[in-house]
LUMDRENSE-924580 format. One record per atom (N, C-alpha, C, O): residue number from 1; residue in one letter; atom name; x, y, z. Coordinates in pm, 1 decimal. Layout:
! residues N
   k r  a        X        Y        Z
 NUM A CA        X        Y        Z
...
This chain:
! residues 128
   k r  a        X        Y        Z
   1 M  N     74.7   -127.8     -7.3
   1 M CA     -3.7    -17.9     -9.1
   1 M  C     92.0    107.5     10.3
   1 M  O    174.6    110.2    101.5
   2 N  N     76.4    209.0    -78.9
   2 N CA    119.0    347.0    -96.6
   2 N  C     89.7    435.2     25.3
   2 N  O    -23.0    484.4     31.0
   3 T  N    169.8    459.3    115.2
   3 T CA    133.8    555.2    236.4
   3 T  C     81.3    682.1    191.0
   3 T  O    -24.8    721.2    239.6
   4 L  N    151.0    762.7     90.5
   4 L CA    135.5    866.1     53.7
   4 L  C    -14.2    892.1     -9.1
   4 L  O    -78.9    994.0     15.1
   5 S  N    -58.0    789.4    -89.8
   5 S CA   -186.3    806.4   -134.9
   5 S  C   -293.7    774.2     -9.1
   5 S  O   -413.0    800.5    -24.6
   6 S  N   -255.2    729.1     87.8
   6 S CA   -357.6    716.6    184.3
   6 S  C   -338.2    825.7    294.6
   6 S  O   -382.7    807.7    408.0
   7 T  N   -281.6    921.0    265.0
   7 T CA   -294.8   1050.5    355.9
   7 T  C   -321.7   1167.6    279.4
   7 T  O   -295.4   1275.3    332.8
   8 R  N   -370.8   1166.7    160.0
   8 R CA   -420.9   1242.6     69.9
   8 R  C   -512.5   1204.5    -45.7
   8 R  O   -521.9   1095.2   -101.6
   9 R  N   -569.4   1303.4    -66.4
   9 R CA   -715.7   1259.8   -198.4
   9 R  C   -700.7   1372.0   -289.8
   9 R  O   -700.7   1486.7   -245.2
  10 R  N   -687.4   1347.2   -419.6
  10 R CA   -678.3   1436.1   -531.3
  10 R  C   -794.6   1500.2   -549.2
  10 R  O   -895.5   1450.6   -499.1
  11 M  N   -801.8   1597.7   -608.5
  11 M CA   -906.1   1712.2   -607.8
  11 M  C   -874.4   1786.1   -763.3
  11 M  O   -765.1   1812.1   -813.6
  12 T  N   -988.8   1804.7   -808.1
  12 T CA   -996.8   1877.7   -957.0
  12 T  C   -966.9   2038.5   -895.3
  12 T  O   -985.0   2068.2   -777.2
  13 R  N   -918.1   2133.2   -999.9
  13 R CA   -904.8   2259.6   -967.2
  13 R  C  -1053.9   2336.4   -907.8
  13 R  O  -1062.0   2421.9   -819.6
  14 D  N  -1151.3   2282.0   -978.3
  14 D CA  -1292.1   2362.1   -921.2
  14 D  C  -1315.1   2309.6   -784.6
  14 D  O  -1360.8   2390.2   -703.5
  15 E  N  -1288.5   2172.7   -739.6
  15 E CA  -1291.4   2125.6   -610.0
  15 E  C  -1211.9   2196.8   -523.6
  15 E  O  -1251.1   2216.0   -408.6
  16 A  N  -1098.5   2241.8   -564.3
  16 A CA  -1005.3   2293.1   -455.2
  16 A  C  -1057.0   2439.1   -441.8
  16 A  O  -1063.8   2484.8   -327.7
  17 L  N  -1092.6   2513.9   -542.7
  17 L CA  -1160.9   2658.9   -533.8
  17 L  C  -1281.7   2645.2   -452.6
  17 L  O  -1309.6   2742.9   -383.2
  18 A  N  -1362.9   2538.4   -447.1
  18 A CA  -1470.4   2522.4   -380.9
  18 A  C  -1441.0   2459.6   -226.3
  18 A  O  -1537.3   2441.6   -151.7
  19 W  N  -1331.9   2433.8   -190.8
  19 W CA  -1297.2   2367.0    -66.6
  19 W  C  -1358.0   2433.4     38.4
  19 W  O  -1436.3   2360.0     98.7
  20 N  N  -1350.8   2537.1     78.5
  20 N CA  -1414.8   2628.5    160.1
  20 N  C  -1510.2   2699.6    146.4
  20 N  O  -1492.4   2816.0    110.5
  21 T  N  -1641.1   2649.4    171.6
  21 T CA  -1720.5   2734.5    128.5
  21 T  C  -1744.2   2880.1    190.5
  21 T  O  -1829.0   2952.7    138.6
  22 E  N  -1684.5   2915.1    279.5
  22 E CA  -1674.0   3043.8    349.8
  22 E  C  -1579.9   3158.5    293.2
  22 E  O  -1565.1   3272.1    338.4
  23 W  N  -1519.6   3098.9    181.2
  23 W CA  -1440.9   3196.4    126.1
  23 W  C  -1514.1   3296.8     45.0
  23 W  O  -1622.5   3260.6     -0.8
  24 S  N  -1470.7   3422.2     18.7
  24 S CA  -1523.8   3528.0    -47.4
  24 S  C  -1510.3   3501.9   -185.0
  24 S  O  -1435.9   3406.1   -205.9
  25 P  N  -1561.8   3559.7   -296.3
  25 P CA  -1536.2   3562.0   -432.8
  25 P  C  -1401.6   3608.8   -473.6
  25 P  O  -1334.9   3559.3   -564.5
  26 A  N  -1361.5   3727.4   -384.1
  26 A CA  -1235.2   3769.4   -384.3
  26 A  C  -1113.6   3677.0   -353.4
  26 A  O  -1004.0   3674.2   -409.4
  27 D  N  -1163.3   3598.0   -244.5
  27 D CA  -1048.4   3469.7   -206.7
  27 D  C  -1040.6   3395.4   -336.6
  27 D  O   -930.8   3377.3   -389.2
  28 V  N  -1131.7   3359.1   -381.4
  28 V CA  -1146.6   3248.4   -484.5
  28 V  C  -1076.4   3311.4   -630.3
  28 V  O  -1026.8   3243.4   -720.1
  29 T  N  -1085.9   3438.3   -626.5
  29 T CA  -1016.6   3513.6   -749.9
  29 T  C   -868.3   3509.0   -717.3
  29 T  O   -786.7   3478.5   -804.3
  30 L  N   -836.4   3535.7   -606.2
  30 L CA   -695.2   3529.7   -555.3
  30 L  C   -609.7   3395.5   -556.3
  30 L  O   -491.8   3376.8   -586.1
  31 L  N   -717.3   3301.7   -510.0
  31 L CA   -633.6   3177.1   -552.1
  31 L  C   -642.6   3122.9   -683.9
  31 L  O   -554.9   3041.8   -713.5
  32 E  N   -734.2   3151.1   -774.2
  32 E CA   -719.3   3142.6   -920.7
  32 E  C   -580.4   3208.1   -977.1
  32 E  O   -500.3   3152.7  -1052.4
  33 E  N   -572.7   3323.5   -928.8
  33 E CA   -458.1   3394.0   -995.4
  33 E  C   -330.8   3347.7   -950.1
  33 E  O   -229.5   3361.7  -1018.7
  34 N  N   -331.3   3290.9   -833.0
  34 N CA   -203.9   3227.7   -806.5
  34 N  C   -177.3   3081.0   -839.6
  34 N  O    -63.2   3035.8   -830.9
  35 F  N   -288.8   3000.5   -880.3
  35 F CA   -274.7   2884.7   -912.4
  35 F  C   -188.3   2924.9  -1092.7
  35 F  O    -78.1   2879.7  -1123.8
  36 D  N   -249.4   2989.9  -1157.6
  36 D CA   -205.2   3039.3  -1269.3
  36 D  C    -78.1   3088.5  -1274.1
  36 D  O     -2.6   3049.5  -1363.1
  37 R  N    -36.6   3180.8  -1179.7
  37 R CA     90.9   3236.0  -1152.9
  37 R  C    200.3   3122.2  -1140.5
  37 R  O    298.1   3121.7  -1215.3
  38 V  N    179.0   3020.4  -1037.7
  38 V CA    282.6   2934.4  -1006.6
  38 V  C    282.0   2786.1  -1121.7
  38 V  O    373.4   2704.4  -1133.3
  39 G  N    174.8   2787.1  -1181.5
  39 G CA    157.4   2670.7  -1292.6
  39 G  C    107.2   2563.5  -1209.2
  39 G  O    162.9   2453.9  -1214.3
  40 A  N      2.8   2584.2  -1128.9
  40 A CA    -65.2   2460.8  -1075.8
  40 A  C   -114.4   2352.8  -1177.8
  40 A  O   -165.0   2373.6  -1288.1
  41 H  N    -94.5   2260.3  -1130.9
  41 H CA   -140.2   2119.4  -1200.6
  41 H  C   -235.5   2021.0  -1135.1
  41 H  O   -332.9   1965.2  -1185.6
  42 T  N   -186.9   2011.6  -1012.2
  42 T CA   -248.6   1897.8   -923.2
  42 T  C   -296.8   1941.0   -792.8
  42 T  O   -224.5   2019.1   -730.8
  43 F  N   -412.1   1901.7   -738.0
  43 F CA   -457.6   1941.3   -629.1
  43 F  C   -485.1   1812.7   -531.2
  43 F  O   -557.7   1720.0   -567.1
  44 Y  N   -418.1   1816.8   -400.7
  44 Y CA   -438.6   1728.4   -297.0
  44 Y  C   -507.1   1778.6   -175.4
  44 Y  O   -488.9   1896.4   -144.9
  45 R  N   -583.0   1704.5   -102.7
  45 R CA   -641.9   1739.6     27.5
  45 R  C   -587.8   1645.9    126.2
  45 R  O   -587.9   1526.7     95.3
  46 T  N   -537.9   1684.0    248.9
  46 T CA   -511.3   1596.0    338.0
  46 T  C   -638.6   1486.4    380.8
  46 T  O   -758.3   1510.7    365.2
  47 Q  N   -593.0   1387.2    426.3
  47 Q CA   -711.9   1282.0    480.7
  47 Q  C   -784.4   1361.5    580.0
  47 Q  O   -907.4   1364.8    578.2
  48 S  N   -716.0   1425.5    666.1
  48 S CA   -827.8   1489.8    784.2
  48 S  C   -893.6   1628.2    705.8
  48 S  O   -968.8   1704.4    766.7
  49 N  N   -856.5   1649.0    568.5
  49 N CA   -941.1   1748.1    519.3
  49 N  C   -890.4   1891.8    593.1
  49 N  O   -958.2   1992.9    574.7
  50 G  N   -780.2   1896.7    669.4
  50 G CA   -734.8   2025.0    707.4
  50 G  C   -656.1   2131.4    599.0
  50 G  O   -651.2   2252.5    620.2
  51 S  N   -610.1   2081.4    508.0
  51 S CA   -528.8   2170.7    427.3
  51 S  C   -538.3   2099.0    257.8
  51 S  O   -595.2   1994.8    225.4
  52 L  N   -462.7   2194.6    171.0
  52 L CA   -465.2   2138.1     36.8
  52 L  C   -317.5   2152.2    -10.5
  52 L  O   -251.6   2246.0     34.4
  53 T  N   -269.4   2077.2    -85.9
  53 T CA   -134.8   2123.5   -137.1
  53 T  C   -169.0   2109.9   -296.4
  53 T  O   -247.0   2031.2   -350.0
  54 V  N    -86.6   2211.0   -355.9
  54 V CA    -84.3   2237.5   -486.4
  54 V  C     43.4   2217.8   -567.1
  54 V  O    143.9   2282.5   -537.8
  55 Q  N     42.9   2141.5   -655.2
  55 Q CA    167.2   2079.8   -709.7
  55 Q  C    192.3   2122.9   -878.1
  55 Q  O    102.1   2171.9   -946.1
  56 D  N    302.3   2100.9   -919.7
  56 D CA    307.7   2115.0  -1064.9
  56 D  C    318.8   2002.6  -1119.2
  56 D  O    327.9   1901.7  -1049.3
  57 K  N    320.4   1996.8  -1255.1
  57 K CA    339.5   1853.9  -1323.4
  57 K  C    403.7   1737.4  -1272.7
  57 K  O    358.2   1623.4  -1263.2
  58 A  N    545.4   1793.3  -1233.2
  58 A CA    658.6   1728.9  -1191.8
  58 A  C    617.3   1685.7  -1053.2
  58 A  O    671.8   1581.7  -1016.2
  59 G  N    541.0   1736.7   -975.7
  59 G CA    498.6   1658.4   -834.7
  59 G  C    580.4   1771.8   -754.5
  59 G  O    625.9   1726.9   -649.3
  60 K  N    602.5   1871.5   -771.6
  60 K CA    670.4   1989.9   -686.7
  60 K  C    571.9   2072.9   -608.8
  60 K  O    482.8   2130.9   -670.8
  61 S  N    580.0   2082.3   -488.2
  61 S CA    476.3   2141.8   -400.1
  61 S  C    508.0   2297.8   -426.8
  61 S  O    614.7   2355.7   -406.4
  62 L  N    387.3   2350.7   -477.6
  62 L CA    378.0   2503.1   -501.5
  62 L  C    320.7   2601.4   -407.9
  62 L  O    377.6   2706.0   -376.9
  63 M  N    197.6   2560.7   -361.2
  63 M CA    130.5   2631.8   -251.7
  63 M  C     79.5   2514.4   -151.8
  63 M  O     71.6   2395.4   -182.6
  64 Y  N     45.8   2572.3    -23.7
  64 Y CA    -35.0   2516.9     89.1
  64 Y  C   -132.5   2579.8    104.8
  64 Y  O   -109.6   2699.6    121.3
  65 I  N   -291.1   2535.9    108.5
  65 I CA   -381.0   2599.9    125.7
  65 I  C   -453.9   2561.7    265.1
  65 I  O   -485.7   2446.4    294.2
  66 H  N   -473.0   2660.4    336.7
  66 H CA   -547.5   2626.2    487.4
  66 H  C   -694.0   2707.0    470.3
  66 H  O   -711.5   2787.5    378.9
  67 P  N   -783.8   2679.2    557.5
  67 P CA   -890.6   2747.3    553.1
  67 P  C   -884.5   2885.9    554.4
  67 P  O   -974.1   2946.1    495.2
  68 G  N   -787.7   2955.5    615.8
  68 G CA   -781.0   3102.8    648.2
  68 G  C   -659.0   3175.3    556.5
  68 G  O   -659.8   3295.7    530.9
  69 Y  N   -564.0   3090.9    515.7
  69 Y CA   -455.7   3136.5    468.0
  69 Y  C   -380.4   3052.5    365.8
  69 Y  O   -395.8   2930.4    362.9
  70 V  N   -297.0   3117.9    279.8
  70 V CA   -209.8   3025.0    195.6
  70 V  C    -52.1   3055.9    232.1
  70 V  O     -1.0   3158.0    278.1
  71 S  N     -4.6   2952.3    201.3
  71 S CA    149.5   2955.7    229.4
  71 S  C    222.3   2899.3    109.9
  71 S  O    167.3   2821.3     32.0
  72 F  N    363.9   2945.6     95.0
  72 F CA    451.1   2911.2    -37.2
  72 F  C    572.4   2863.7     12.8
  72 F  O    614.0   2906.5    120.5
  73 P  N    635.1   2779.9    -52.2
  73 P CA    763.7   2737.6    -43.3
  73 P  C    862.5   2861.2    -64.0
  73 P  O    826.1   2948.2   -143.2
  74 E  N    970.9   2873.7     -6.0
  74 E CA   1029.9   3007.8    -21.0
  74 E  C   1075.9   3035.9   -179.1
  74 E  O   1122.8   2952.5   -256.5
  75 G  N   1053.0   3157.9   -201.4
  75 G CA   1077.5   3178.6   -343.7
  75 G  C    959.4   3198.8   -441.6
  75 G  O    954.2   3269.3   -542.4
  76 L  N    852.0   3106.8   -377.4
  76 L CA    721.6   3128.3   -485.3
  76 L  C    603.4   3188.1   -426.0
  76 L  O    494.2   3159.6   -475.1
  77 A  N    610.8   3271.3   -321.9
  77 A CA    521.4   3358.6   -280.1
  77 A  C    502.6   3474.3   -364.5
  77 A  O    603.6   3519.9   -418.1
  78 P  N    402.2   3524.5   -383.9
  78 P CA    365.9   3658.1   -467.0
  78 P  C    440.6   3781.5   -435.0
  78 P  O    411.8   3831.2   -326.1
  79 E  N    533.3   3843.9   -508.2
  79 E CA    598.4   3967.3   -467.6
  79 E  C    521.9   4079.2   -422.7
  79 E  O    577.0   4159.2   -347.1
  80 D  N    405.6   4096.8   -457.1
  80 D CA    340.5   4205.9   -397.0
  80 D  C    261.3   4204.0   -270.8
  80 D  O    183.2   4290.8   -232.0
  81 R  N    297.5   4077.3   -205.0
  81 R CA    224.9   4044.8    -93.8
  81 R  C    243.7   4156.2     32.3
  81 R  O    348.5   4220.2     41.1
  82 A  N    150.2   4171.1    114.1
  82 A CA    152.8   4268.4    227.9
  82 A  C    271.8   4287.3    303.4
  82 A  O    339.5   4387.1    327.8
  83 K  N    281.8   4153.1    338.2
  83 K CA    397.7   4146.5    458.6
  83 K  C    526.1   4058.5    361.0
  83 K  O    523.6   3940.5    326.1
  84 A  N    607.8   4137.7    340.4
  84 A CA    740.5   4060.1    246.4
  84 A  C    808.9   3933.5    334.7
  84 A  O    861.0   3837.7    277.6
  85 E  N    801.9   3945.5    478.8
  85 E CA    855.9   3854.0    577.1
  85 E  C    777.1   3720.9    564.0
  85 E  O    837.2   3614.2    576.5
  86 V  N    658.5   3724.5    541.8
  86 V CA    552.4   3632.6    531.0
  86 V  C    545.8   3571.7    403.3
  86 V  O    528.4   3645.8    306.6
  87 H  N    560.8   3403.3    379.7
  87 H CA    568.0   3353.7    244.8
  87 H  C    441.6   3332.1    221.8
  87 H  O    416.0   3217.0    186.2
  88 G  N    348.4   3408.9    230.9
  88 G CA    184.7   3372.4    183.9
  88 G  C    105.1   3492.5    222.5
  88 G  O    159.3   3601.2    242.7
  89 F  N    -25.1   3472.9    232.9
  89 F CA   -114.1   3567.1    260.1
  89 F  C   -257.1   3504.8    332.0
  89 F  O   -295.8   3388.4    322.4
  90 D  N   -316.9   3603.7    398.5
  90 D CA   -428.6   3568.0    450.1
  90 D  C   -553.6   3544.3    373.9
  90 D  O   -561.9   3615.7    274.0
  91 L  N   -644.7   3470.5    391.9
  91 L CA   -772.2   3504.1    334.0
  91 L  C   -872.4   3554.9    399.1
  91 L  O   -850.0   3560.8    520.0
  92 S  N  -1009.1   3607.2    356.1
  92 S CA  -1109.0   3644.7    442.4
  92 S  C  -1144.9   3560.5    545.2
  92 S  O  -1212.2   3608.6    636.4
  93 T  N  -1108.1   3425.0    549.6
  93 T CA  -1176.4   3363.8    651.9
  93 T  C  -1054.6   3333.7    788.9
  93 T  O  -1076.6   3253.5    879.6
  94 V  N   -943.9   3406.6    778.3
  94 V CA   -828.2   3383.2    859.6
  94 V  C   -875.8   3392.2    988.5
  94 V  O   -942.0   3492.2   1016.3
  95 Q  N   -850.4   3285.4   1096.7
  95 Q CA   -861.6   3316.1   1224.6
  95 Q  C   -742.5   3378.6   1298.7
  95 Q  O   -630.6   3332.2   1276.8
  96 T  N   -756.9   3472.2   1377.8
  96 T CA   -640.8   3535.7   1473.2
  96 T  C   -598.2   3452.4   1578.1
  96 T  O   -487.8   3474.2   1628.1
  97 G  N   -666.5   3362.8   1618.0
  97 G CA   -625.9   3305.2   1742.6
  97 G  C   -651.7   3379.0   1862.4
  97 G  O   -617.1   3330.2   1970.0
  98 V  N   -694.1   3462.9   1858.6
  98 V CA   -748.6   3557.7   1986.3
  98 V  C   -882.7   3540.7   1987.3
  98 V  O   -952.2   3577.0   1892.4
  99 K  N   -934.1   3480.7   2100.7
  99 K CA  -1071.9   3489.8   2129.7
  99 K  C  -1123.0   3569.3   2228.8
  99 K  O  -1106.5   3540.5   2347.3
 100 V  N  -1181.6   3663.4   2194.1
 100 V CA  -1256.0   3781.5   2281.4
 100 V  C  -1379.5   3710.4   2335.9
 100 V  O  -1466.2   3662.0   2263.1
 101 P  N  -1381.1   3707.8   2464.8
 101 P CA  -1499.8   3640.2   2541.6
 101 P  C  -1608.8   3744.5   2506.1
 101 P  O  -1586.8   3863.6   2484.2
 102 V  N  -1754.8   3669.9   2503.0
 102 V CA  -1875.6   3738.5   2471.1
 102 V  C  -1890.2   3782.2   2612.8
 102 V  O  -1842.8   3724.1   2710.5
 103 K  N  -1973.1   3909.8   2612.8
 103 K CA  -2027.3   3971.1   2746.9
 103 K  C  -2100.0   3857.2   2818.8
 103 K  O  -2191.4   3794.9   2764.9
 104 G  N  -2054.0   3831.4   2947.5
 104 G CA  -2116.0   3741.8   3042.7
 104 G  C  -2070.9   3580.1   3017.9
 104 G  O  -2116.6   3482.7   3077.7
 105 E  N  -1994.9   3580.7   2939.8
 105 E CA  -1909.2   3445.4   2913.6
 105 E  C  -1820.4   3405.2   3025.6
 105 E  O  -1731.7   3486.3   3052.0
 106 E  N  -1825.0   3312.6   3086.5
 106 E CA  -1722.6   3258.3   3209.3
 106 E  C  -1591.5   3240.1   3126.9
 106 E  O  -1578.0   3196.0   3012.8
 107 Q  N  -1493.1   3288.8   3220.6
 107 Q CA  -1349.5   3260.6   3185.9
 107 Q  C  -1308.4   3153.9   3290.6
 107 Q  O  -1308.7   3178.0   3411.3
 108 L  N  -1273.0   3034.8   3237.4
 108 L CA  -1205.4   2902.6   3313.8
 108 L  C  -1061.5   2930.2   3329.1
 108 L  O   -985.3   2966.4   3239.4
 109 T  N  -1027.6   2905.4   3475.4
 109 T CA   -885.7   2881.2   3476.6
 109 T  C   -861.1   2724.1   3491.1
 109 T  O   -936.8   2646.6   3549.5
 110 I  N   -770.7   2699.2   3443.0
 110 I CA   -735.3   2546.9   3434.6
 110 I  C   -608.3   2531.5   3531.6
 110 I  O   -500.4   2584.5   3505.1
 111 C  N   -631.8   2451.7   3649.9
 111 C CA   -504.8   2379.3   3717.1
 111 C  C   -382.6   2346.6   3626.9
 111 C  O   -396.0   2263.1   3537.4
 112 P  N   -275.2   2403.6   3645.3
 112 P CA   -150.0   2354.5   3547.9
 112 P  C    -94.5   2213.0   3580.8
 112 P  O    -17.3   2152.3   3506.4
 113 D  N   -153.9   2154.3   3731.3
 113 D CA   -110.4   2027.6   3766.2
 113 D  C   -181.4   1931.4   3715.8
 113 D  O   -127.0   1849.7   3641.5
 114 C  N   -316.0   1922.9   3746.5
 114 C CA   -411.4   1840.7   3731.1
 114 C  C   -527.4   1855.6   3601.3
 114 C  O   -601.0   1763.4   3566.1
 115 F  N   -525.4   1975.6   3547.8
 115 F CA   -596.0   2021.1   3426.4
 115 F  C   -739.4   2011.2   3448.0
 115 F  O   -814.7   1977.8   3356.5
 116 Y  N   -791.7   2046.4   3597.9
 116 Y CA   -917.5   2058.0   3607.7
 116 Y  C   -957.9   2198.2   3625.7
 116 Y  O   -864.3   2271.6   3657.6
 117 A  N  -1066.1   2251.3   3614.3
 117 A CA  -1086.6   2386.5   3613.6
 117 A  C  -1100.1   2422.3   3766.7
 117 A  O  -1167.3   2360.5   3849.2
 118 M  N  -1021.0   2537.3   3788.6
 118 M CA  -1022.1   2578.5   3930.0
 118 M  C  -1126.9   2661.0   3955.7
 118 M  O  -1182.9   2719.5   3863.0
 119 P  N  -1169.6   2677.0   4096.0
 119 P CA  -1258.7   2751.9   4140.8
 119 P  C  -1233.6   2912.4   4144.3
 119 P  O  -1122.1   2957.6   4118.2
 120 Y  N  -1325.1   2982.1   4172.3
 120 Y CA  -1268.6   3108.6   4175.2
 120 Y  C  -1198.9   3169.0   4287.6
 120 Y  O  -1176.0   3289.7   4294.8
 121 T  N  -1165.0   3081.7   4376.7
 121 T CA  -1070.2   3096.5   4523.6
 121 T  C   -957.6   3108.1   4443.6
 121 T  O   -892.1   3209.5   4467.7
 122 G  N   -910.3   3029.6   4347.7
 122 G CA   -776.6   3019.1   4289.4
 122 G  C   -710.9   2916.9   4356.6
 122 G  O   -588.7   2921.5   4342.0
 123 V  N   -756.1   2818.1   4431.8
 123 V CA   -695.5   2729.9   4501.3
 123 V  C   -772.8   2592.1   4437.6
 123 V  O   -895.6   2583.6   4439.5
 124 C  N   -688.1   2488.0   4382.5
 124 C CA   -752.7   2394.0   4315.3
 124 C  C   -813.1   2301.6   4394.1
 124 C  O   -734.6   2246.6   4471.3
 125 D  N   -940.8   2261.2   4401.8
 125 D CA  -1003.5   2148.3   4473.2
 125 D  C   -957.3   2019.1   4481.5
 125 D  O   -993.5   1947.0   4574.6
 126 T  N   -871.3   1975.1   4384.3
 126 T CA   -814.2   1844.7   4364.8
 126 T  C   -683.6   1862.5   4411.7
 126 T  O   -655.5   1782.8   4501.2
 127 C  N   -593.0   1941.8   4380.6
 127 C CA   -446.9   1941.8   4425.2
 127 C  C   -439.2   2019.9   4564.8
 127 C  O   -348.8   1991.1   4643.2
 128 G  N   -522.8   2107.5   4593.0
 128 G CA   -520.4   2173.8   4737.8
 128 G  C   -431.3   2301.5   4703.5
 128 G  O   -404.0   2383.2   4791.5
């Protein structure tokens, strides 16, 4: 059994462009432009469906597409990107990783020793 084929699934270009239904039309246009720019030929998604890999005819990886951003191997990122030090760009669905609590939402503190939620006293009921 080929382990590589068991960890990824081949897609068409159209399937790759429709992979994240939350992408804006501008995101899809940006992806299409970059597919054309780098010479995209083959599209794969990981078995977990967490990302896509775009390759050329020879099988060289050209782009890595995630739900909220695109990254490139060094030297393949677009030259006109906003942050020159970043080898890629964000899409409209990017997640910043910073969760702002909703008003009235409780903030739990987790005990670093036993990983149970700590009471408001700040002293863990389990560890003491």
